[in-house]
VEXDREN-2710 file (C-alpha; in Angstrom, 1 decimal):
% VEXDREN-2710
k/r/px/py/pz
1/MET/132.9/-129.9/75.5
2/MET/136.5/-131.0/75.5
3/LYS/138.7/-128.8/73.3
4/LEU/141.5/-129.9/71.0
5/LEU/145.1/-128.8/71.8
6/PRO/146.0/-125.6/70.0
7/VAL/148.3/-125.6/67.1
8/THR/150.1/-122.7/65.4
9/PRO/147.7/-120.5/63.4
10/LEU/150.3/-120.1/60.6
11/LEU/148.5/-122.7/58.5
12/LEU/150.4/-122.0/55.2
13/LEU/153.8/-122.4/57.0
14/LEU/152.6/-125.7/58.4
15/LEU/151.4/-126.9/55.0
16/THR/154.9/-126.2/53.7
17/THR/156.8/-128.0/56.4
18/LEU/154.3/-130.8/56.9
19/GLU/155.3/-132.7/53.8
20/ALA/158.9/-133.0/55.0
21/ARG/157.8/-134.2/58.4
22/PRO/158.1/-138.1/58.8
23/LYS/155.0/-139.9/59.8
24/PRO/154.9/-143.5/61.2
25/ALA/152.8/-145.7/58.9
26/ALA/150.7/-147.2/61.7
27/LEU/150.0/-144.0/63.7
28/LYS/146.5/-143.8/65.0
29/CYS/144.6/-141.4/67.3
30/ARG/145.3/-142.4/70.9
31/THR/143.1/-139.8/72.7
32/GLY/139.9/-141.9/73.0
33/PRO/136.6/-142.1/71.1
34/LEU/135.1/-139.3/69.0
35/ASP/131.8/-139.0/67.1
36/ILE/132.9/-137.2/63.8
37/VAL/130.5/-136.2/61.0
38/PHE/132.0/-134.9/57.7
39/VAL/129.8/-132.3/56.0
40/ILE/130.9/-132.1/52.4
41/ASP/129.9/-129.4/49.9
42/SER/129.0/-131.1/46.5
43/SER/127.5/-128.1/44.8
44/ARG/127.9/-127.5/41.1
45/SER/130.9/-125.2/41.6
46/VAL/133.0/-128.2/42.8
47/ARG/134.4/-129.8/39.7
48/PRO/134.8/-133.6/39.4
49/PHE/138.6/-133.7/40.0
50/GLU/138.2/-131.3/42.9
51/PHE/135.5/-133.6/44.5
52/GLU/138.0/-136.5/44.1
53/THR/140.5/-134.5/46.2
54/MET/137.8/-134.1/48.9
55/ARG/137.2/-137.9/48.9
56/ARG/141.0/-138.4/49.6
57/PHE/140.9/-135.8/52.4
58/MET/138.2/-137.8/54.3
59/ILE/139.8/-141.2/53.6
60/ASP/143.2/-140.0/54.8
61/ILE/141.8/-138.6/58.1
62/ILE/139.7/-141.8/58.7
63/GLY/142.8/-143.9/57.9
64/ASN/144.5/-142.5/61.0
65/LEU/141.6/-142.8/63.3
66/ASP/141.0/-145.7/65.7
67/VAL/137.5/-146.5/64.5
68/GLY/135.1/-149.0/66.0
69/PRO/131.8/-149.2/68.0
70/ASN/133.6/-148.4/71.2
71/ALA/136.3/-146.2/69.7
72/THR/135.8/-143.4/67.1
73/ARG/132.6/-143.4/65.0
74/VAL/132.4/-141.6/61.7
75/GLY/129.5/-140.4/59.6
76/VAL/129.4/-138.6/56.2
77/ILE/126.8/-136.4/54.6
78/GLN/127.0/-134.3/51.4
79/TYR/124.9/-131.3/50.6
80/SER/124.0/-128.9/47.8
81/SER/120.4/-127.7/47.5
82/GLN/119.5/-130.7/49.6
83/VAL/121.2/-132.9/52.2
84/GLN/122.1/-136.6/51.5
85/ASN/123.2/-139.0/54.2
86/ILE/126.0/-141.2/52.9
87/PHE/126.4/-143.2/56.1
88/SER/125.6/-142.5/59.7
89/LEU/127.6/-143.0/62.9
90/LYS/126.2/-146.4/63.4
91/THR/126.5/-147.7/59.8
92/PHE/130.2/-148.8/59.5
93/PHE/132.9/-149.6/62.1
94/THR/135.8/-150.5/59.8
95/ARG/137.9/-148.1/57.7
96/ALA/137.6/-150.4/54.6
97/GLU/133.7/-150.1/54.7
98/MET/133.9/-146.4/55.1
99/GLU/136.4/-146.0/52.2
100/ARG/134.2/-148.0/49.9
101/ALA/131.1/-145.9/50.8
102/ILE/133.1/-142.6/50.3
103/ASN/134.4/-143.8/46.9
104/SER/130.8/-144.5/45.8
105/ILE/129.5/-140.9/46.5
106/ILE/127.9/-139.3/43.4
107/PRO/128.0/-135.5/43.7
108/LEU/124.7/-133.7/43.8
109/ALA/125.9/-130.7/41.7
110/GLN/123.3/-128.2/42.7
111/GLY/123.2/-125.1/45.0
112/THR/125.0/-124.4/48.3
113/MET/122.6/-124.7/51.3
114/THR/125.1/-124.9/54.1
115/GLY/122.6/-123.8/56.8
116/LEU/120.3/-126.7/55.8
117/ALA/123.2/-129.1/56.2
118/ILE/124.1/-127.8/59.7
119/GLN/120.4/-128.2/60.7
120/TYR/120.5/-131.8/59.5
121/VAL/123.7/-132.4/61.5
122/MET/122.1/-131.1/64.7
123/ASN/118.6/-132.7/64.3
124/VAL/119.5/-136.0/62.7
125/ALA/123.2/-136.9/62.4
126/PHE/124.1/-136.5/66.1
127/THR/121.0/-138.3/67.5
128/ALA/121.1/-141.6/69.4
129/GLN/119.0/-143.1/66.6
130/GLU/121.8/-142.4/64.1
131/GLY/124.5/-143.8/66.4
132/ALA/125.7/-140.8/68.5
133/ARG/126.7/-141.8/72.0
134/PRO/124.6/-140.2/74.8
135/PRO/125.9/-136.9/76.4
136/HIS/126.7/-138.5/79.8
137/LYS/129.4/-140.6/78.0
138/LYS/131.3/-137.3/77.4
139/ILE/132.3/-138.3/73.9
140/PRO/133.1/-135.2/71.8
141/ARG/130.7/-134.5/68.9
142/ILE/132.7/-133.0/66.0
143/ALA/131.4/-131.7/62.7
144/ILE/133.9/-131.0/59.9
145/ILE/132.3/-128.7/57.2
146/VAL/134.2/-128.5/53.9
147/THR/133.0/-125.9/51.4
148/ASP/134.2/-124.0/48.4
149/GLY/131.7/-121.2/48.2
150/ARG/129.3/-118.7/49.9
151/PRO/126.2/-120.3/51.5
152/GLN/122.9/-119.5/49.8
153/ASP/121.0/-119.6/53.1
154/ARG/121.6/-118.3/56.6
155/VAL/124.2/-120.1/58.7
156/THR/124.8/-117.9/61.8
157/GLU/121.7/-118.8/63.8
158/VAL/121.6/-122.5/63.1
159/ALA/125.4/-122.8/63.7
160/THR/124.9/-121.1/67.1
161/GLN/122.1/-123.6/67.9
162/ALA/124.4/-126.5/66.9
163/ARG/127.3/-125.3/69.1
164/ASN/124.9/-124.8/72.0
165/ALA/123.8/-128.4/71.5
166/GLY/127.4/-129.5/72.2
167/ILE/128.6/-129.9/68.7
168/GLU/132.2/-128.7/68.0
169/ILE/132.3/-127.3/64.4
170/TYR/135.4/-127.0/62.3
171/ALA/134.9/-124.9/59.2
172/VAL/137.3/-125.7/56.3
173/GLY/137.1/-123.3/53.3
174/ILE/138.7/-123.9/49.9
175/GLN/139.5/-121.4/47.2
176/ARG/136.3/-119.2/46.8
177/ALA/134.9/-119.9/50.3
178/ASP/133.6/-116.8/52.2
179/MET/135.7/-116.2/55.4
180/ASN/132.9/-114.4/57.2
181/SER/130.6/-117.4/56.7
182/LEU/133.4/-119.8/57.9
183/ARG/133.8/-117.7/61.1
184/ALA/130.0/-117.6/61.6
185/MET/129.9/-121.4/61.6
186/ALA/133.0/-122.4/63.5
187/SER/133.4/-123.0/67.3
188/PRO/135.6/-120.7/69.4
189/PRO/138.4/-120.1/69.5
190/LEU/138.2/-119.3/65.8
191/GLU/141.9/-119.5/65.3
192/GLU/141.7/-123.2/66.1
193/HIS/138.5/-124.0/64.2
194/VAL/138.6/-121.9/61.0
195/PHE/140.8/-122.9/58.1
196/LEU/141.1/-121.5/54.5
197/VAL/143.0/-123.6/52.0
198/GLU/144.0/-121.8/48.8
199/SER/143.3/-124.7/46.4
200/PHE/141.9/-128.2/46.2
201/GLU/145.5/-129.4/45.5
202/LEU/146.5/-128.4/49.0
203/ILE/143.6/-129.9/50.9
204/GLN/145.2/-133.3/51.1
205/GLN/148.3/-131.8/52.6
206/PHE/146.0/-129.9/55.0
207/GLY/144.4/-133.1/56.0
208/LYS/147.6/-134.3/57.6
209/GLN/147.9/-131.2/59.7
210/PHE/144.2/-131.4/60.6
211/GLN/144.8/-135.0/61.7
212/ASP/147.3/-133.8/64.3
213/LYS/144.7/-131.4/65.6
214/LEU/142.2/-134.2/66.1
215/CYS/144.6/-136.6/67.7
216/GLY/146.5/-134.3/70.1
217/VAL/148.0/-135.7/73.3
218/ASP/146.9/-138.8/75.2
219/MET/146.0/-137.2/78.5
220/CYS/145.7/-140.5/80.2
221/VAL/149.4/-141.2/79.5
222/GLU/150.8/-137.7/79.9
223/GLN/149.4/-137.0/83.4
224/GLU/148.4/-138.8/86.6
225/HIS/144.7/-139.4/86.1
226/GLY/143.9/-141.2/89.4
227/CYS/141.2/-143.4/87.8
228/GLN/140.6/-146.5/90.0
229/HIS/139.7/-148.8/87.0
230/SER/140.3/-147.2/83.6
231/CYS/141.0/-143.8/82.0
232/VAL/139.4/-142.7/78.7
233/SER/141.3/-139.9/76.9
234/THR/139.5/-137.2/74.9
235/PRO/140.9/-134.2/73.0
236/GLY/142.6/-132.1/75.6
237/SER/141.2/-134.0/78.6
238/PHE/140.1/-137.4/80.0
239/TYR/137.5/-139.1/82.1
240/CYS/137.3/-142.2/84.3
241/GLU/135.3/-145.4/83.6
242/CYS/134.5/-148.3/85.9
243/ASN/134.6/-152.0/85.1
244/PRO/131.2/-153.8/84.4
245/GLY/129.4/-154.3/87.7
246/TYR/130.7/-151.0/89.2
247/ARG/129.5/-147.4/89.1
248/LEU/131.6/-144.2/89.2
249/ASN/131.5/-142.4/92.5
250/VAL/130.9/-138.6/92.8
251/ASP/134.6/-138.0/92.9
252/GLY/134.7/-139.0/89.3
253/LYS/137.6/-141.4/89.9
254/THR/136.8/-144.2/92.3
255/CYS/134.3/-147.1/91.7
256/SER/131.7/-148.9/93.8
257/PRO/130.0/-152.3/93.2
258/ILE/126.5/-152.0/91.8
259/ASP/123.7/-153.6/93.9
260/ALA/121.4/-154.6/91.0
261/CYS/118.6/-155.6/93.5
262/ALA/118.5/-152.2/95.3
263/ASP/116.6/-150.2/92.7
264/GLY/113.6/-152.6/92.9
265/ARG/113.4/-153.1/89.1
266/HIS/114.7/-156.7/89.1
267/GLY/111.3/-158.2/88.7
268/CYS/112.0/-161.2/91.0
269/GLN/108.8/-162.6/92.4
270/HIS/110.4/-163.9/95.7
271/HIS/114.0/-163.1/96.3
272/CYS/116.7/-161.1/94.5
273/VAL/120.3/-162.1/95.0
274/SER/122.9/-159.4/94.0
275/THR/126.1/-160.5/92.3
276/ARG/128.9/-158.3/90.9
277/GLY/127.1/-156.0/88.5
278/SER/124.2/-158.3/88.1
279/TYR/121.6/-160.3/90.0
280/SER/119.7/-163.6/90.0
281/CYS/116.3/-164.6/91.3
282/ARG/115.6/-167.3/93.9
283/CYS/112.3/-168.8/95.1
284/ARG/111.0/-169.8/98.5
285/PRO/111.0/-173.4/99.5
286/GLY/108.2/-175.3/97.7
287/TYR/108.6/-173.3/94.5
288/TYR/110.9/-173.4/91.5
289/LEU/112.1/-170.7/89.2
290/GLY/110.1/-170.2/85.9
291/GLN/111.5/-170.0/82.4
292/ASN/111.7/-166.3/82.6
293/LYS/114.1/-166.6/85.5
294/ARG/111.9/-164.2/87.6
295/SER/108.6/-165.8/88.4
296/CYS/108.2/-168.6/90.9
297/ILE/105.9/-171.6/90.4
298/MET/104.7/-173.8/93.2
299/ILE/105.8/-177.4/93.1
300/ASP/102.8/-179.6/92.2
301/TYR/103.3/-182.4/94.7
302/CYS/100.0/-184.0/93.6
303/SER/101.5/-184.6/90.1
304/PHE/103.9/-187.1/91.6
305/GLY/101.0/-189.6/91.7
306/ASN/101.6/-191.0/95.2
307/HIS/99.0/-189.0/97.2
308/SER/96.2/-191.8/97.4
309/CYS/93.5/-189.2/97.8
310/GLN/90.0/-190.6/97.0
311/HIS/88.6/-187.4/95.5
312/GLU/91.0/-184.4/95.2
313/CYS/94.6/-183.7/95.9
314/VAL/95.6/-180.1/96.8
315/SER/99.2/-179.0/96.5
316/ILE/100.7/-176.5/99.0
317/PRO/104.3/-175.3/99.3
318/SER/105.1/-177.7/102.1
319/GLY/103.5/-180.8/100.4
320/HIS/99.9/-181.7/99.8
321/TYR/96.6/-182.7/101.5
322/CYS/93.4/-184.5/100.4
323/ARG/90.0/-182.8/99.9
324/CYS/86.5/-184.2/99.3
325/ARG/84.0/-182.9/96.9
326/SER/81.1/-180.9/98.1
327/GLY/78.7/-183.0/100.2
328/TYR/81.4/-185.4/101.4
329/THR/83.4/-185.6/104.6
330/LEU/87.1/-186.4/104.8
331/GLN/87.7/-189.5/106.9
332/PRO/90.3/-189.8/109.8
333/ASP/92.8/-191.5/107.4
334/GLY/93.0/-188.1/105.6
335/ARG/92.4/-189.8/102.2
336/SER/89.0/-191.3/101.9
337/CYS/85.6/-189.5/101.7
338/ARG/82.0/-190.4/102.7
339/ALA/78.8/-188.7/101.5
340/THR/76.6/-186.8/104.0
341/ASP/73.0/-185.7/104.1
342/LEU/73.6/-182.0/103.8
343/CYS/70.0/-181.1/104.7
344/ASN/70.5/-182.7/108.1
345/GLY/74.1/-181.9/108.6
346/VAL/74.3/-178.2/107.6
347/ASP/72.4/-175.0/108.1
348/HIS/70.9/-175.1/104.6
349/GLY/68.7/-172.0/105.1
350/CYS/65.8/-173.2/102.9
351/GLU/62.7/-171.3/103.8
352/PHE/60.3/-174.1/102.9
353/LYS/62.0/-177.4/102.1
354/CYS/65.5/-178.8/101.6
355/VAL/66.0/-181.6/99.1
356/SER/69.3/-183.7/99.4
357/THR/71.1/-185.0/96.4
358/GLU/74.4/-186.8/96.2
359/GLY/77.0/-184.4/97.6
360/SER/74.7/-181.4/97.4
361/TYR/71.1/-180.1/98.1
362/HIS/68.6/-177.6/96.7
363/CYS/65.7/-175.6/98.1
364/MET/62.0/-175.9/97.0
365/CYS/59.0/-173.6/97.4
366/PRO/55.3/-174.5/97.7
367/GLU/53.1/-174.3/94.7
368/GLY/52.2/-170.8/93.7
369/GLN/55.4/-169.3/95.1
370/GLN/58.8/-169.0/93.4
371/LEU/62.3/-169.5/94.5
372/GLN/64.2/-166.3/94.8
373/ALA/67.6/-165.4/93.3
374/ASP/69.3/-166.3/96.6
375/GLY/68.2/-170.0/96.0
376/LYS/66.7/-170.2/99.5
377/THR/63.7/-167.9/100.1
378/CYS/60.3/-168.1/98.6
379/SER/57.9/-165.2/97.8
380/LYS/54.9/-164.4/95.9
381/CYS/54.9/-162.0/92.9
382/GLY/57.6/-159.4/93.1
383/ALA/55.5/-156.3/92.4
384/GLY/55.6/-156.7/88.7
385/HIS/59.2/-157.8/88.3
386/VAL/60.2/-158.6/84.8
387/ASP/63.1/-158.9/82.4
388/LEU/62.3/-156.2/79.9
389/VAL/64.2/-155.5/76.7
390/MET/63.0/-152.5/74.6
391/VAL/64.0/-152.6/70.9
392/ILE/63.7/-149.1/69.4
393/ASP/63.7/-148.0/65.8
394/GLY/66.6/-145.6/65.1
395/SER/66.1/-145.4/61.3
396/LYS/66.3/-142.2/59.3
397/SER/62.5/-141.9/58.9
398/VAL/62.0/-141.5/62.7
399/ARG/63.7/-138.0/62.6
400/PRO/65.7/-136.6/65.6
401/GLN/62.9/-134.8/67.3
402/ASN/60.7/-137.9/67.4
403/PHE/63.6/-140.1/68.5
404/GLU/63.9/-137.8/71.6
405/LEU/60.2/-138.5/72.4
406/VAL/60.9/-142.2/72.1
407/LYS/63.7/-141.9/74.7
408/GLN/61.3/-140.0/76.9
409/PHE/58.8/-142.8/76.5
410/VAL/61.4/-145.3/77.5
411/ASN/62.3/-143.3/80.7
412/ARG/58.6/-142.9/81.7
413/ILE/58.3/-146.7/81.7
414/VAL/61.5/-146.9/83.8
415/ASP/60.1/-144.5/86.3
416/LEU/57.2/-146.9/87.1
417/LEU/59.4/-150.0/87.5
418/ASP/61.0/-151.5/90.6
419/ILE/64.6/-151.6/89.2
420/SER/67.0/-153.7/91.1
421/PRO/69.2/-156.8/90.6
422/HIS/66.5/-159.0/92.2
423/GLY/63.6/-156.9/90.9
424/THR/63.0/-155.6/87.3
425/ARG/65.9/-155.5/84.9
426/VAL/65.9/-153.4/81.8
427/GLY/67.9/-153.6/78.6
428/LEU/67.8/-151.4/75.5
429/VAL/68.6/-152.2/71.9
430/GLN/68.6/-149.7/69.0
431/TYR/68.5/-150.7/65.3
432/SER/68.6/-149.2/61.8
433/SER/70.7/-150.9/59.1
434/ARG/72.6/-152.6/62.0
435/VAL/71.8/-153.5/65.6
436/ARG/73.5/-152.0/68.7
437/THR/73.0/-153.0/72.3
438/GLU/72.8/-149.7/74.2
439/PHE/73.0/-151.6/77.5
440/PRO/72.2/-155.2/78.5
441/LEU/69.9/-156.4/81.3
442/ASN/72.7/-156.6/83.9
443/LYS/74.3/-153.3/83.1
444/TYR/72.5/-151.0/85.5
445/HIS/70.8/-151.6/88.8
446/SER/68.9/-148.4/89.5
447/ALA/66.3/-146.3/87.6
448/ASP/68.6/-143.2/87.7
449/GLU/71.4/-145.1/86.0
450/ILE/69.1/-146.4/83.3
451/LYS/67.5/-143.1/82.6
452/LYS/70.9/-141.3/82.2
453/ALA/72.1/-144.1/79.8
454/VAL/68.9/-143.7/77.8
455/MET/69.3/-140.0/77.4
456/ASP/72.9/-140.5/76.2
457/VAL/71.8/-142.8/73.4
458/GLU/72.8/-141.4/70.0
459/TYR/70.4/-141.6/67.0
460/MET/71.7/-144.1/64.4
461/GLU/69.7/-142.7/61.4
462/LYS/69.9/-145.3/58.6
463/GLY/67.8/-148.2/57.3
464/THR/65.1/-150.4/59.0
465/MET/66.3/-154.0/59.7
466/THR/63.7/-155.1/62.1
467/GLY/64.3/-158.8/61.5
468/LEU/68.0/-158.4/62.3
469/ALA/67.0/-156.6/65.5
470/LEU/64.7/-159.5/66.6
471/LYS/67.4/-162.0/65.9
472/HIS/69.8/-160.0/68.1
473/MET/67.2/-159.8/70.9
474/VAL/66.6/-163.5/70.9
475/GLU/70.2/-164.6/70.6
476/HIS/71.9/-162.1/72.9
477/SER/69.6/-159.7/74.8
478/PHE/67.7/-162.5/76.7
479/SER/70.8/-164.6/77.3
480/GLU/71.9/-165.3/80.9
481/LEU/75.3/-163.8/79.8
482/GLU/73.6/-160.4/79.4
483/GLY/71.6/-160.6/82.6
484/ALA/68.4/-162.5/81.8
485/ARG/67.3/-164.7/84.8
486/PRO/66.9/-168.4/84.2
487/LEU/63.5/-169.6/83.1
488/SER/63.2/-171.7/86.3
489/HIS/62.9/-168.4/88.3
490/ASN/59.5/-167.7/86.6
491/ILE/60.5/-164.1/85.8
492/PRO/58.5/-163.0/82.7
493/ARG/60.6/-162.0/79.7
494/ILE/59.1/-159.1/77.8
495/GLY/60.2/-157.7/74.4
496/LEU/58.8/-154.3/73.3
497/VAL/59.5/-153.4/69.7
498/PHE/59.0/-149.8/68.6
499/THR/59.0/-149.1/64.8
500/ASP/57.8/-146.4/62.4
501/GLY/58.3/-148.1/59.0
502/ARG/58.4/-151.2/56.9
503/SER/61.2/-153.6/57.6
504/GLN/63.9/-154.0/55.0
505/ASP/64.4/-157.6/55.9
506/ASP/62.2/-160.6/56.8
507/ILE/60.8/-160.6/60.3
508/SER/58.7/-163.8/60.4
509/GLU/61.3/-166.3/61.4
510/TRP/62.7/-164.4/64.4
511/ALA/59.4/-163.1/65.5
512/ARG/58.3/-166.8/65.7
513/ARG/61.4/-167.8/67.5
514/ALA/61.1/-165.0/70.0
515/LYS/57.6/-166.2/71.1
516/GLU/58.6/-169.9/71.0
517/SER/61.5/-169.1/73.4
518/GLY/59.0/-167.7/76.0
519/ILE/59.3/-164.0/75.3
520/VAL/56.1/-162.0/75.6
521/MET/56.2/-159.7/72.6
522/PHE/54.6/-156.2/72.3
523/ALA/54.7/-154.3/69.0
524/VAL/54.1/-150.5/68.8
525/GLY/54.0/-148.9/65.3
526/VAL/53.5/-145.3/64.2
527/GLY/53.6/-143.5/60.9
528/LYS/54.5/-145.9/58.0
529/ALA/54.7/-149.0/60.2
530/VAL/53.1/-152.1/58.5
531/GLU/50.2/-153.6/60.5
532/GLU/50.9/-157.1/59.1
533/GLU/54.5/-156.9/60.4
534/LEU/53.3/-155.7/63.8
535/ARG/50.9/-158.5/64.1
536/ALA/53.6/-161.0/63.2
537/ILE/55.7/-159.6/66.0
538/ALA/53.0/-159.5/68.7
539/SER/52.2/-162.3/71.1
540/GLU/48.8/-163.9/71.4
541/PRO/46.2/-162.5/71.7
542/VAL/47.6/-160.3/69.0
543/GLU/44.9/-157.6/69.4
544/GLN/46.2/-156.9/72.9
545/HIS/49.9/-157.0/72.1
546/PHE/50.2/-154.6/69.2
547/SER/49.2/-151.0/68.4
548/TYR/49.3/-149.0/65.2
549/SER/48.5/-145.3/65.1
550/ALA/49.9/-142.1/63.8
551/ASP/49.4/-140.5/67.2
552/PHE/49.4/-143.4/69.6
553/THR/45.7/-142.7/70.5
554/THR/44.7/-146.4/70.1
555/MET/47.2/-147.7/72.6
556/THR/44.7/-147.7/75.5
557/HIS/43.0/-150.9/74.3
558/LEU/46.0/-153.0/75.3
559/VAL/44.8/-153.2/78.9
560/GLU/41.3/-154.3/77.9
561/ASN/40.4/-157.9/78.9
562/PHE/44.2/-158.4/79.6
563/SER/43.8/-160.8/82.6
564/LEU/41.2/-162.9/80.7
565/ASN/43.7/-163.8/78.1
566/ILE/46.9/-164.1/80.2
567/CYS/45.8/-165.3/83.6
568/PRO/44.0/-168.6/84.4
569/GLU/40.5/-168.6/83.1
570/GLU/37.6/-171.0/83.2
571/GLY/35.3/-171.0/80.2
572/LYS/34.1/-173.3/77.5
573/GLY/35.1/-176.2/79.6
574/GLU/38.8/-175.4/79.4
575/THR/41.3/-173.9/81.9
576/GLU/44.6/-172.3/80.8
577/ILE/47.2/-172.9/83.5
578/ARG/49.7/-170.0/83.9
579/SER/52.0/-168.8/86.7
580/PRO/50.0/-166.3/89.0
581/CYS/53.3/-164.4/89.4
582/GLU/53.6/-164.0/85.6
583/CYS/50.0/-162.7/85.4
584/GLU/50.5/-160.1/88.1
585/ALA/53.8/-158.9/86.7
586/LEU/52.5/-158.6/83.1
587/VAL/49.3/-156.8/84.1
588/GLN/51.2/-154.3/86.2
589/PHE/53.8/-153.7/83.5
590/GLN/51.2/-153.3/80.8
591/THR/49.1/-150.9/82.9
592/ASN/52.2/-148.7/83.5
593/THR/53.1/-148.8/79.8
594/VAL/49.7/-147.6/78.6
595/ALA/49.8/-144.7/81.0
596/ILE/53.1/-143.6/79.6
597/LEU/51.9/-144.0/76.0
598/GLN/48.9/-141.8/76.6
599/SER/51.2/-139.0/77.9
600/LEU/53.5/-139.5/75.0
601/THR/50.6/-139.3/72.6
602/GLU/49.7/-135.8/73.8
603/LYS/53.3/-134.6/73.3
604/ILE/53.5/-136.0/69.8
605/ALA/50.2/-134.4/68.8
606/GLN/51.5/-131.1/70.0
607/MET/54.7/-131.4/68.1
608/THR/52.8/-132.5/64.9
609/ALA/50.6/-129.4/65.2
610/ARG/53.7/-127.2/65.5
611/LEU/55.4/-128.9/62.5
612/GLU/52.2/-128.4/60.4
613/ASP/52.0/-124.8/61.3
614/LEU/55.7/-124.3/60.4
615/GLU/55.2/-126.0/57.0
616/LYS/52.3/-123.6/56.3
617/GLN/54.4/-120.6/57.2
618/ILE/57.2/-121.8/54.8
619/ALA/54.7/-122.4/52.0
620/ASN/53.2/-118.9/52.4
621/LYS/56.6/-117.3/52.2
622/LYS/57.2/-119.1/48.9
END
């Protein structure tokens, strides 16, 4: 911290001789910028006419300062039992504005919490947010504390912290001020920073002497500073500054041009061109500079309208070229296109048959086989591959322990499926008063991933909106966006709804829509599930697509006569035509599901017995 030039400690003698000393009317501080905060005591012991004298003290000092955003900045706070910011270092930059604000101060007239005021000066008044210049600018931070009494709180520790933070403190006591407190607050040397004025009548005269202490000598004028560009004077010292576009060298005096491109933060997409203290961006040939003056945009030569391409024009940095749509060949003139038989002209890779269309082709498979996801190969049924979405009831009536069994049931099904992007895909939806997709069909591609995700599902525990869940399943879960394969792939879509109670909304419309959209629906109900609702959800034949039981024991009948109702059959003079792949997939899926349900039935029966035994024990204790 730069120190002010010392003055004689004989303050009273100075006050006597100061009035006779002539002062030029236009004299201002010439020693460079300062950040000054006045800390004014407005406790109840300061009488109104005395406070007016303190106003004049501040106004007189400010009147002789060179104030401005790049010169001296001034802030004022008053304190009593609380601290009030009158204006901060960034509020005003003219003496007239500061004088009006000082004349508008209304004294607080309460206690004397000087330590609280110093804390505010350190934590708030001298922050960058309030207008203080950053430390590397080396602009002195000066706090002038004016008080007439003994502090009602501790000042020693907080004043030490403020001084260590780089704040130079002047302590000005009037009349009844405690000298020990003034010395505890002020910066060293104390003889230059502690002042005791005998009365409020003398403070205005003291202000003139204090002004001399702040201004001191212009060190840039009085000595050879050696600054290459400009010298900035501070109380008792100076520092060098460079012109815009230059940086100060380590010697603190000479300046070097700034290469604004060197630090890599310019943001230019192509080239950075350094200028004095700044930079500009340039683009490579074939590009022009964007509106942000940093990014480069390729010139669209095709937009000029003179390319003559029959199909498509493609711009490149050096110009443009013509391109034909798929299935066409660019002619020697480089502009016109002619269609080709892609089945004869390319290695189409179709396993069975290639069918040409205009500009394209597609593969076909023989009857009874299906086109695989690669669009080229054919195969028979894929070991029970399906798109399966399980919709599980997470309502409050299920109870946490049963919900864990439901998750185990789901994972037992997953264990028996051939999970892969081209095999079986599984999605999971939970519902209560609302519906939540736990994971869609295209989220996971292995059984381990799915089983882990199932065990991480959190129990929702609210109402039973089964109709809302069916709507969500139809509109979202079996959409291609969430991973369902197109219907043309003949991959069966299966929806399995698990519920234990009556739905709180209508299920009929969305149960009907689900089946009309080709989803094979299974309904599993336990406890208070309503058989009528389960039947409405289940696909035909209903008896083989729903189950209702308190302990899952009736689930085994789902597999009975399954192929007779789903697969092609001859009887009564009629034949129902269905995909043989669909039959095989559904039969395998249903067989696996029933086996899991049987195992789950045993676990639920065991848990039910334990719960009944526990209830009996509780009843006996009562």
